[in-house]
N, C-alpha and C positions, 0 to 999 in steps of 0.2 A: 743387596737384602735379596734372601731366598724367607718369606717369611707365610710361605705353603709348602706344605712337604707328603705326600704320601708313602707310609712305608708298611712295611710288613713284619712282627712282632711274634717271638713262639718260645714260648717258654722246653726246658730242657725236658726230654725225654724221663722217667724214671729209670734207672737203673734193675735189670732181671735180678730176681733171686735166686736161691742155684738149689742143684740136689745134691744132697755131700753125703756121705757116712763116716763113722771116725773108723779109720784102721790101723789099728797099732800088732805094733808083738806083742803082745802081751791080752791086749783087749780082743772078745775073739768074737763076740756081739757086745760091738760097737753101732750106736746108735743114729738118726740122723743129727747132723750137723752141719745143716747151709746154711749161709746167712743170708739176711736181707739187701734187694740192692739199694741205694742214694737215692731220695730225693732227686730231682732234674731242678734246675737254679730257675727262675722267675726273670723276666725281662723287667725292671725300673726305669718311668720314665721321673729325672730328679730337676727341679726350677735351679739353675744356676745362673748366678745375675752378672758371671762372669764369660756367657754364651749372649752372643748380642745376632746369631740367625740361624737358621735350619737350613743354612746351606749342606753342612757335610752330612748332614743326618738324612739331607733330600737324594746326596750323593748314593752313601752305603745300601738306603733304602731295605736290607735286610737284618734283624739282631737278631740271632737264636743262642740263647743264653747254654749254660755248661750240662750236657746229658748229666744224672749219675749213673756213678759207676756200677756195675756188678757186685752180686755177695760173689764169700768165695770158702770153700770148705772149714770145720772150726770154729762155725759159729759167727767167720765175719761180715759184717759188713760194706757195704761200699761207701767210698768214699762220696759226699752231698756236691751235687754240681754248684758252679760259682753262680750270683744273680751276674747278670747281668745289666750292668743301669747306664740308661743315654740321658746326656745330661741336655736337656733342653733352654730356650730362654725364658726370662721370669715373662707371664702374658703368653705360656701357649694355653690355646685351649686343643681339647684333647675329643672325637669325636670315632666312634667306631660303626666299621659295616657290620649291622646285624640284621640277617632275611630279606638284605637288599635295600634298605634304606639304612637313614646313616642314627646311630645313639649321639647325643650332647654327651659324654662323662662327668669331664671335668676343668678348672678352668686356674690352672698351677701359676697364679699372682701371688704370690711370694714364697722368697729363699727361704730351702730346702721342702718345697713341700714336692711331696710326690708320690707316684702311684704306681702298682702292681699293672703290669699292661695286659701280659701273661702270662700266668702262674705255671709252675710249674710240676710236671708227672709224681707222682707217690714211685717212690718207691715198691718192686716188687717183694711178700715176704717168701723166704727161701722153707726147706721141708721141713726144718725144724718147729718150723712156727707151728705145724702141720699134725705136731702129734698126738694122738688124743689115746684112750685106753681102748677104743677098737680097732683105734688108726698107727698101730704101733712103729711101720716104718715105710712112714708116705712117698711113695713116689715120684710128688708135684711139688711143683715152686708157684709162683707167679710171676707172672712179666711186669715189666715193668709200665706206667700209665704215662701213654702221648701228651708231654707237653701242653696247652694253648696255644691256639695259632690264630691271630685275628690279623685285620689290614685298619690300620690305625692313619685317621686323618690329624695332622698337625697345622692349627692357624695360630700364628704369632699376632698379634695385637700388641700395639706399643702401649708400654705403661708411662703417661707421661700426666703430667697434673694442666696444664696446658696448652688448651691446641689453637695452633693459628689458620684458618681456615681464608679461603678466598678465590674469587675467578684466576685462569693464570693470569700473570705477567702482574699482580696487585702488589708483591713489592715482600711475599711473605720472606722469602729466603732472606733477604737484605736485614727484617725487623730482626730474625733469628739470631741475623750473624751480628749486627748491632750490640743484639743484648744479650745473648748468652757466648760460650765460647765456638760453637759452633762454625762449620768451614764449607753451608752448602754450597752447592753450584750456583752462578748470580752470573745470568747473561739477562740482555733485553729483548726475546721472546718466549712465546708464551710454552707450558709443559719442562721448564728446566731444570725444574724436582722431580725426577722419574720415579725417587725413593723417598719415605720418611727421614726425616732429620730427623735428628734429635739435641737439645745443650741446654746446660744449666745456667740460674742464672741466679750469681751473688747477689745474697743481700744480707749483709753482717754476718747475719750467723744463719740464717738463713737461705736454704739453696730451694730452690722455682723450678720443675723439668720443664720445660719446653719442648713442643714436637711442630714442627713444619708440615700440614697435609696437604698435600701437592693439589695445585686446581680445580675447581669440580667445574663442570662445563653444566646445560641442560641433558636430561639424560645419561648423567652419571649411575641414577639409582638405578638404568638396564644396562650398568658396563658401557659407556659409551667414555671416549675420553680415555682416563684411569679407573672411572667408573668401582667397582665391588673393591677392586684390588688397596683403594685409599679409604675408601670411606669407613669400613669397618675401622682403618684404626682411630678414631674421633671417637671410637668409644665409649676409650676407656679415662677420656680426658672431662674432669670434674667444672674444668671454665674453657669455652671457645672465647678466640679473641678473631672479632672476623672486619678484616682488612679490606676495606675501598678501594679503588685505584681513584684518586679523585678527576686524574687527567679521562676517566671513562666518559662516553656521552651520556649516561643515566649512572650512578653510584647505586640509588636510588631501584632503580629495575634488575643492577647485580644482586643485592641485597638479597630484596624478595627471590630471584632466583633461585639463589644458594640456602637459604633456609627452605624452600621448596622440595629440593633435590635430597636438602638432609629428612623432612618429612618423609619425602617419599621411600628413600632407604630404611626408617626407623624411626619411628615418633619420639622414642625416651633422647633422640639427640636434638630436634629442634627443641626439646622442652629446657635445654641445657642455661647456664644463663652465661651470655652471650654481654662481652665487652665490641662493643663499634667501635673502630678507629678509622678514619678519611687521612688516605694516607699521600703523599708526595706534594704535602705545604708549601716545598721549597719551589716547586714551580710557581711565577708567578700568577701566571690563569688560573691554575687551581688556588691560591692566599686572598683571590679575589669573589673568589665563589665560597669561602666558607659560610656566612651569613647565607645564603642562600640552602646549600647543606642543612644548616641548624632547624632551616624554617620544614626543610622536609624531611628529616627528620625527626623533628619534634614530639613525635608517637612515641621513639621507646623509653622504654619505662625508666631510665638513665642517661644522663647525659654522653654523647658521641665525642670522640676526642682526636684532635686532631693532631695529625703529627709528622715526620718528616723521617722516613729511618732511613733515609741517605745520611742527613744529617745529624740525624740523634733527635730533632729538638722532639717534642713528648713523648718521649718513648720512657723513660726514669717515671712518668707518672700514668703511666698505662698498665708500665709492666708492677709498678708497686698495687695498684687496684686489683690486676689480676691479683697477686698472693693475698690480698685483703680476702677476696674474692673464695678462696679457696683455704685460706683457714679458716673463711665463717662456715661453708661446708663440713669442712674435716670436723668440727664442733658437732655438728649438727645429724654427724654420719657415726651409729655405735658398731664397736668391729666386733665381730664375736670369733673365737678363736675357730679353724678349718680343722677339722679331725683328718688322716691320713685316710686318704679311699681305695680301696681294694676293687676294685673292675667286678669281679667273681670268687667268692670265696668258696673252701673244701663246699665237695657235696652235701648238704646238710636235711633237702625236701625229700620225706619220706612218699610224699604220695606218688601211685604210682596208676600212668594213664593207658589206658591201651586204646588207640583207634585204628582202623583199618582200611588199607585205598590200594586198590588194584591186585585183590588178593591178597598182599603181605599184612601183617597182622604186625603196629609199631608199637613196642614199649618205651615210654619216656618219664623218667626217671631219671637223676644222675646217680643218685648210689649203685644203681642196676644196672646203669650203662657203667658206670667205673667198674663193676663188677665183672663185666661178660668182657671187658677190652685187655683187663689185667688176667684171663685163661688161659693158659696154655691151651687153644682145642686138638691143638693132635694130639695130648694127650689123654687116653681110656680116660686115668682115675683121674683128673683135672677135671672130664666131664662130666663127669659121675658127681665131682665136689659139687660140681656150676646148678645140677642138676637138685639138690639140697637144699642147695643155699636158695633161687630162684621159687623152691617150694615153699620154705623159712617163711622168707621174703613176702609170701601172699601172691607171686608175679603165675606161678603155676594157678590159682586160683581164676586171677581174674581171668585170665587167658583162656581156659577153659567156660567162665560166665562170656564170654564173648566170640565165644562159637569155636574156638583152636580146633586144630582135629592133628589126630599125625601125620606129618609129610608135606603141614602147612607153612609158607615161609613167613619167620620172626626175626623185624629187623631189632635190634639193640643200636640207639645212636648209628655208626655208623657199619655196623656189625650185624651181618645177613645167616640166620639156620635154618636146618630144617628142624622142624620138633617132632620129639618122638615122646 
């Protein structure tokens, strides 16, 4: 199972507006009729219960939404680009690389929950949109805005109500197989399970989702053994079943070591409700030690369970107690509806920030950057229009206050120009 992927997402570019004039046989003075370009499609990540792995996402790596079509004459607007919907498993956490660091965005933990990972670019306006009383025949149109582009990291964490933890070879796979319909790999050597396994327990009309968290060893919180790759899967569980190997030289030491690894990785894991179960009581030597185990584990908040995952002895009682704790916790948690999250809305910030670095003036403003990137700087009329808009928006005044002179370099987002 692939449970981590890093992908590139890019919204579709907006279509270009067009320069066009109405020309008909009996209309000698037809005016401008250039249509607008269509908006680009967005990349949307959607939580889908039918998807179980990030494998296909990690293989494709790059997701680009459809671009908007260009406008045309007779004021015909271009077609909007289709959104690209990327289906991911429930329990996928989304992080975005931003300025050299990762920013947590959202946890897609509910079916149908979605997030706009990269917004499509806005379509450019055609020349018919620039007609004024003093500009009767504009020979300019806007370019389409480029779609947003990000590097996104996806982390899949299993969503299970009960997690089975313990040292390697404690019998976790056997317990999961006996209690549920799962068929994990079972053998008599450590680290048999190399990926988390999930099963469903049928308790009448009640279903309980259980996950086996692969074996933890000393130093797992630092990445040793199976390390971080599987410790994080235990974060979503409500209740942990801590399975101890009754045939171990010191089950109590095993208990303390695994609890310490949980706490070192994240204290919230160590604070989760735990049911402790001593396994392999079908072995005569282990059954003879039950009284001693009870004495060693008398500090526990609730009695330890003594089971045989191989024969099924004691397993039903353990599962019923786990279900009771899960239901108890569900009653204590207030569930609030989570709205759809959009990574970056349309530019609304009207603040203009001017800074200077290495002799280049930098103007930071989403609205102004969008205006410049959609301007056709090869068109003299478009450049004049841009200069007028910058003056009306207060950019010219802000730059002059910062000390800009004709001939200086000014940067708007990724576009650098010479100030005139």
